[in-house]
C-alpha positions as CSV (number, residue, x, y, z in Angstrom):
1,X,-3.8,-3.0,25.9
2,X,-3.9,-2.3,22.2
3,X,-6.7,-4.4,20.7
4,X,-6.6,-2.7,17.3
5,X,-5.6,-5.2,14.6
6,X,-6.8,-3.5,11.5
7,X,-3.6,-1.6,10.5
8,X,-3.9,-2.7,6.9
9,X,-7.0,-0.4,6.7
10,X,-5.3,2.5,8.5
11,X,-2.6,2.5,11.2
12,X,-3.3,3.2,14.9
13,X,-1.8,4.5,17.1
14,X,0.2,7.3,15.4
15,X,3.3,8.9,16.7
16,X,2.3,11.9,18.9
17,X,4.3,14.1,16.6
18,X,1.8,13.6,13.8
19,X,-0.9,15.5,15.7
20,X,1.6,18.0,16.9
21,X,2.7,18.9,13.4
22,X,-0.9,19.1,12.2
23,X,-1.7,21.5,15.0
24,X,1.4,23.5,14.2
25,X,0.2,24.0,10.6
26,X,-3.3,24.9,11.7
27,X,-1.8,27.6,14.0
28,X,0.7,28.9,11.5
29,X,-1.0,28.6,8.1
30,X,0.7,29.0,4.8
31,X,0.5,27.4,1.4
32,X,2.9,25.8,-1.1
33,X,4.7,27.9,-3.7
34,X,1.9,30.4,-4.1
35,X,3.3,33.7,-2.7
36,X,6.4,35.4,-1.4
37,X,5.9,35.8,2.4
38,X,7.2,33.9,5.4
39,X,4.2,31.6,6.0
40,X,4.5,30.4,2.4
41,X,8.3,29.9,2.8
42,X,7.8,27.9,6.0
43,X,5.1,25.6,4.5
44,X,7.0,25.2,1.2
45,X,10.2,24.3,3.0
46,X,8.5,21.6,5.1
47,X,6.8,20.2,2.0
48,X,10.2,19.8,0.3
49,X,11.8,18.4,3.4
50,X,9.0,15.8,3.5
51,X,9.6,15.0,-0.1
52,X,13.3,14.4,0.8
53,X,12.3,12.1,3.6
54,X,10.0,10.0,1.4
55,X,12.8,9.8,-1.2
56,X,15.1,8.5,1.6
57,X,12.5,5.9,2.7
58,X,12.0,4.5,-0.8
59,X,15.7,4.5,-1.5
60,X,16.1,7.0,-4.4
61,X,18.3,10.0,-5.0
62,X,15.7,11.5,-7.5
63,X,14.0,13.7,-4.9
64,X,12.0,15.8,-7.5
65,X,10.6,12.5,-8.9
66,X,8.6,12.0,-5.7
67,X,5.2,13.5,-6.2
68,X,2.4,14.0,-3.7
69,X,-1.2,13.0,-4.2
70,X,-4.0,12.2,-1.8
71,X,-3.5,8.4,-1.4
72,X,-2.1,5.5,-3.3
73,X,-5.4,4.9,-5.2
74,X,-5.1,8.4,-6.7
75,X,-1.4,7.8,-7.4
76,X,-2.1,4.4,-9.1
77,X,-4.8,5.9,-11.2
78,X,-2.5,8.8,-12.3
79,X,0.0,6.3,-13.6
80,X,-2.3,3.7,-15.0
81,X,-4.7,6.1,-16.7
82,X,-1.9,8.5,-17.9
83,X,0.4,5.8,-19.3
84,X,0.8,5.5,-23.1
85,X,-0.1,1.9,-24.2
86,X,1.6,1.1,-27.6
87,X,0.9,-2.6,-27.4
88,X,-2.3,-2.3,-25.4
89,X,-1.2,-4.9,-22.9
90,X,-0.8,-4.9,-19.1
91,X,0.3,-7.7,-16.8
92,X,-0.6,-7.6,-13.1
93,X,0.1,-9.7,-10.0
94,X,-2.6,-12.2,-8.8
95,X,-3.1,-10.3,-5.5
96,X,-4.0,-6.9,-6.7
97,X,-6.3,-4.5,-4.8
98,X,-9.2,-2.7,-6.6
99,X,-7.0,0.4,-6.7
100,X,-5.3,-1.5,-9.6
101,X,-8.1,-3.9,-10.6
102,X,-10.7,-1.3,-11.3
103,X,-8.5,1.1,-13.3
104,X,-7.2,-1.7,-15.6
105,X,-10.7,-3.0,-16.0
106,X,-11.8,0.5,-16.9
107,X,-9.1,0.7,-19.6
108,X,-10.2,-2.7,-20.9
109,X,-13.8,-1.8,-21.2
110,X,-13.4,1.8,-22.5
111,X,-10.3,1.5,-24.7
112,X,-9.7,-2.2,-25.4
113,X,-6.4,-2.3,-23.4
114,X,-6.1,-5.9,-22.3
115,X,-4.6,-7.2,-19.0
116,X,-3.6,-10.6,-17.8
117,X,-2.5,-12.1,-14.5
118,X,1.1,-13.1,-14.1
119,X,2.0,-16.8,-13.5
120,X,2.0,-17.6,-9.8
121,X,2.0,-20.2,-7.1
122,X,-1.0,-21.1,-5.0
123,X,-0.4,-18.3,-2.4
124,X,-0.1,-15.7,-5.2
125,X,3.7,-15.5,-5.3
126,X,4.7,-14.6,-8.8
127,X,6.6,-17.4,-10.4
128,X,9.8,-15.7,-11.6
129,X,11.0,-18.8,-13.5
130,X,7.9,-18.8,-15.7
131,X,8.3,-15.1,-16.4
132,X,11.4,-16.1,-18.5
133,X,9.1,-17.7,-21.0
134,X,6.9,-14.6,-21.5
135,X,7.5,-12.3,-24.6
136,X,7.6,-9.0,-22.8
137,X,8.3,-7.1,-26.1
138,X,4.5,-6.9,-26.5
139,X,3.8,-5.8,-22.9
140,X,3.5,-2.1,-22.0
141,X,3.4,-2.2,-18.2
142,X,3.8,-4.7,-15.3
143,X,2.0,-3.9,-12.0
144,X,2.9,-5.6,-8.8
145,X,1.4,-5.4,-5.3
146,X,4.5,-5.5,-3.1
147,X,2.6,-6.8,0.0
148,X,-0.8,-8.3,-0.2
149,X,-3.5,-6.8,2.0
150,X,-5.1,-10.2,2.2
151,X,-2.5,-12.9,3.0
152,X,0.5,-10.6,3.6
153,X,2.6,-12.2,0.9
154,X,5.7,-10.3,0.0
155,X,6.5,-10.3,-3.7
156,X,10.2,-10.5,-4.8
157,X,10.3,-7.1,-6.6
158,X,14.0,-7.1,-7.5
159,X,13.8,-10.6,-9.1
160,X,10.6,-9.7,-11.0
161,X,12.2,-6.5,-12.4
162,X,15.2,-8.5,-13.5
163,X,12.9,-11.0,-15.3
164,X,10.8,-8.4,-17.1
165,X,13.8,-6.3,-18.3
166,X,13.1,-2.9,-19.7
167,X,9.3,-3.1,-19.4
168,X,8.2,-0.4,-17.0
169,X,7.4,-1.7,-13.5
170,X,4.7,-0.1,-11.3
171,X,4.8,-1.2,-7.7
172,X,2.0,-0.7,-5.2
173,X,3.7,-0.2,-1.9
174,X,0.6,0.7,0.1
175,X,1.1,-2.2,2.6
176,X,4.9,-2.4,2.6
177,X,6.3,1.1,3.0
178,X,7.2,1.7,6.6
179,X,7.1,-2.0,7.4
180,X,9.7,-3.4,4.9
181,X,12.7,-2.2,3.1
182,X,11.9,-0.6,-0.3
183,X,14.8,0.2,-2.6
184,X,13.6,2.0,-5.7
185,X,17.0,2.7,-7.3
186,X,18.6,-0.6,-6.3
187,X,15.7,-2.7,-7.5
188,X,15.2,-0.8,-10.7
189,X,11.6,0.2,-9.9
190,X,10.2,2.5,-12.5
191,X,7.2,3.8,-10.6
192,X,6.0,3.3,-7.1
193,X,2.7,4.3,-5.4
194,X,2.5,4.9,-1.7
195,X,0.1,6.1,1.0
196,X,0.9,7.9,4.2
197,X,-1.7,6.5,6.6
198,X,-0.7,2.8,6.8
199,X,2.8,1.6,7.5
200,X,4.2,5.1,7.5
201,X,1.9,6.0,10.4
202,X,0.8,9.3,9.0
203,X,-2.6,10.8,8.6
204,X,-5.2,9.9,5.9
205,X,-5.5,12.0,2.7
206,X,-1.8,12.1,1.8
207,X,0.1,9.8,-0.5
208,X,2.0,9.9,-3.7
209,X,4.2,8.2,-6.2
210,X,7.7,8.0,-7.5
211,X,8.3,8.0,-11.3
212,X,11.7,7.5,-12.8
213,X,10.7,8.9,-16.2
214,X,7.9,11.4,-15.8
215,X,7.5,11.8,-19.6
216,X,6.0,8.3,-19.7
217,X,2.8,9.5,-18.0
218,X,0.3,12.3,-18.6
219,X,-1.1,14.2,-15.6
220,X,-4.5,13.0,-14.4
221,X,-5.5,16.4,-13.2
222,X,-4.8,19.8,-14.9
223,X,-4.9,23.1,-13.1
224,X,-3.0,25.8,-11.1
225,X,0.5,25.1,-9.9
226,X,1.7,28.5,-9.0
227,X,4.2,28.2,-11.9
228,X,4.0,29.1,-15.6
229,X,0.7,30.8,-14.7
230,X,0.8,32.8,-18.0
231,X,0.3,29.6,-20.0
232,X,-2.8,27.3,-20.3
233,X,-0.6,24.2,-20.8
234,X,0.6,22.3,-17.7
235,X,4.3,22.9,-16.9
236,X,6.7,20.3,-18.3
237,X,8.9,20.2,-15.2
238,X,8.1,18.3,-12.1
239,X,6.9,18.0,-9.4
240,X,4.7,20.8,-10.7
241,X,3.4,18.9,-13.7
242,X,1.7,16.3,-11.4
243,X,0.7,18.5,-8.4
244,X,-2.1,20.7,-9.8
245,X,-4.3,22.4,-7.3
246,X,-3.8,23.1,-3.6
247,X,-2.1,20.0,-2.1
248,X,-3.0,18.6,1.3
249,X,-0.4,20.5,3.2
250,X,-2.1,19.6,6.5
251,X,-1.5,15.9,5.6
252,X,2.1,16.6,4.6
253,X,2.8,18.2,7.9
254,X,1.4,15.1,9.6
255,X,3.4,12.8,7.4
256,X,6.6,14.7,8.2
257,X,5.9,14.2,11.9
258,X,5.4,10.4,11.2
259,X,8.5,10.1,9.0
260,X,10.7,11.8,11.6
261,X,9.5,9.5,14.4
262,X,9.2,6.0,13.0
263,X,9.1,3.4,15.8
264,X,11.0,0.2,15.9
265,X,9.0,-3.1,15.9
266,X,8.2,-3.9,19.5
267,X,6.9,-7.5,19.1
268,X,9.3,-10.3,18.2
269,X,9.2,-12.2,15.0
270,X,9.5,-15.5,16.9
271,X,6.2,-14.9,18.8
272,X,4.4,-13.8,15.6
273,X,5.6,-17.0,13.8
274,X,4.6,-19.2,16.7
275,X,1.1,-17.8,16.5
276,X,1.0,-18.4,12.8
277,X,2.2,-22.0,13.3
278,X,-0.5,-22.7,15.9
279,X,-3.3,-21.3,13.8
280,X,-2.2,-23.3,10.8
281,X,-2.8,-26.5,12.6
282,X,-6.3,-25.7,13.7
283,X,-8.7,-27.7,11.5
284,X,-11.6,-25.3,12.2
285,X,-10.1,-22.5,10.2
286,X,-8.2,-22.0,7.0
287,X,-5.3,-19.6,7.3
288,X,-4.4,-17.3,4.3
289,X,-0.7,-16.8,4.5
290,X,2.4,-17.1,2.3
291,X,3.5,-20.7,1.6
292,X,7.0,-19.8,2.8
293,X,7.2,-18.0,6.1
294,X,10.1,-16.0,4.8
295,X,7.7,-14.3,2.4
296,X,5.2,-13.4,5.1
297,X,4.5,-9.9,6.3
298,X,2.5,-8.9,9.4
299,X,-0.9,-9.3,7.6
300,X,-2.8,-12.6,7.5
301,X,-6.4,-13.7,7.1
302,X,-8.6,-16.3,8.7
303,X,-11.4,-18.3,6.9
304,X,-13.7,-19.7,9.6
305,X,-15.0,-23.1,8.5
306,X,-17.8,-23.4,11.2
307,X,-19.4,-20.0,10.9
308,X,-19.5,-17.0,8.6
309,X,-16.8,-14.4,8.2
310,X,-19.1,-11.6,9.4
311,X,-20.1,-13.6,12.5
312,X,-16.6,-14.5,13.5
313,X,-15.6,-10.8,13.1
314,X,-18.5,-9.7,15.2
315,X,-17.9,-12.2,17.9
316,X,-14.2,-11.2,18.2
317,X,-15.3,-7.6,18.9
318,X,-18.4,-8.2,20.9
319,X,-16.7,-10.6,23.3
320,X,-13.1,-9.5,23.3
321,X,-13.1,-6.0,21.7
322,X,-10.6,-7.2,19.1
323,X,-10.8,-4.9,16.1
324,X,-10.3,-6.7,12.8
325,X,-11.9,-6.4,9.4
326,X,-14.0,-9.1,7.7
327,X,-14.9,-9.3,4.0
328,X,-13.2,-9.0,0.7
329,X,-11.0,-6.0,1.6
330,X,-11.5,-4.4,-1.8
331,X,-9.4,-7.3,-3.3
332,X,-11.6,-9.7,-5.3
333,X,-8.7,-10.6,-7.6
334,X,-6.7,-11.8,-4.6
335,X,-9.6,-13.8,-3.1
336,X,-10.2,-15.4,-6.5
337,X,-6.5,-16.4,-6.6
338,X,-6.7,-17.8,-3.1
339,X,-10.0,-19.7,-3.7
340,X,-12.0,-17.7,-1.1
341,X,-14.2,-15.6,-3.3
342,X,-16.9,-14.3,-2.7
343,X,-17.0,-14.9,1.1
344,X,-13.7,-13.4,1.9
345,X,-12.0,-13.7,5.3
346,X,-11.3,-12.2,8.7
347,X,-8.1,-10.1,8.3
348,X,-5.6,-9.5,11.1
349,X,-2.9,-6.8,10.6
350,X,-0.4,-5.7,13.1
351,X,1.3,-2.5,14.1
352,X,4.9,-1.9,15.0
353,X,3.6,-0.8,18.4
354,X,2.1,-4.2,19.3
355,X,3.8,-6.2,22.0
356,X,4.4,-9.9,22.4
357,X,1.8,-10.0,25.2
358,X,-0.8,-8.3,23.0
359,X,-0.1,-10.9,20.2
360,X,-0.5,-13.7,22.7
361,X,-3.8,-12.2,23.9
362,X,-5.0,-11.9,20.3
363,X,-4.2,-15.6,19.8
364,X,-6.2,-16.6,22.9
365,X,-9.1,-14.5,21.8
366,X,-9.1,-16.0,18.3
367,X,-8.9,-19.5,19.8
368,X,-11.8,-18.7,22.1
369,X,-14.0,-17.7,19.2
370,X,-13.0,-20.8,17.2
371,X,-14.0,-22.9,20.2
372,X,-17.3,-21.1,20.7
373,X,-18.3,-21.4,17.0
374,X,-17.3,-25.0,16.8
375,X,-19.3,-26.0,19.9
376,X,-22.2,-23.6,19.2
């Protein structure tokens, strides 16, 4: 039985092919675009095939605009710190992770670039009606966390983009890619950051971003690219401009194995929603979820009212070996929005591999810990 429910941190299990492709690279070797022999050709071909697969997953025909980094935090920093701010104004969603919160705070403290939180409902859902009253002519960049890593709320990306018009939109798809449809071209997304080790089921250390107009952002890192090596300036063309240094080819091989072997969801939505409904009615906990179940992903958090977050998390593991994560989940902005700062919550996040019986077992274990802490 799979008792791992911390997939918002990193996914487990992975498709077997992830390990097989990593082992393949370790046995064959090669680097990317740095020489003219067969090992390099093989590795370079797989890197470009992986780039094509990512482009397909995010719904874009602009394959060369998919750029590899080490994770979504690195990708978000590349865009946020490399962007040109004419109006010195950023707007962010109310459920941002520190991968966005800390870079924008850095820009505010060091360069006086201000940021505000978009209007929203009590669960953090951006209020697209209120967006219509905002003067976006004085806004440089809008940043939206597609799926919250705290309450699992799904933001309406297409509607938000329609409301903000030509203002560039940066989407953090760390928790959504591989779990939900993402349509970069159809939704008009200007930039999107992703990681390989969560919903895509790849290894850690590989991620990246899509950028529709690369000229809007300066590189975060400068160095060797294997191209234009006679010049000290970074190449103007991409992906080279944003991929300085030796990339994580090992991670890309693993990501390729994951992308080629994405599993269907095994558990049923009806069982998941039934568990949510039951937990909502329990007066000994507060459930952090979307107000509308249609906006709910497979992540939710529990605030125990009779004991501490840390104790509830510990008891779940000590007694039932249920693996979840307690705390603030690197998302103080989200917890402030939801009124549960600074204590945080106990987060539960599912895998596509989970079964209905495992979800029902999870519910019985949570219920048992609630009973024990109430009576203890």
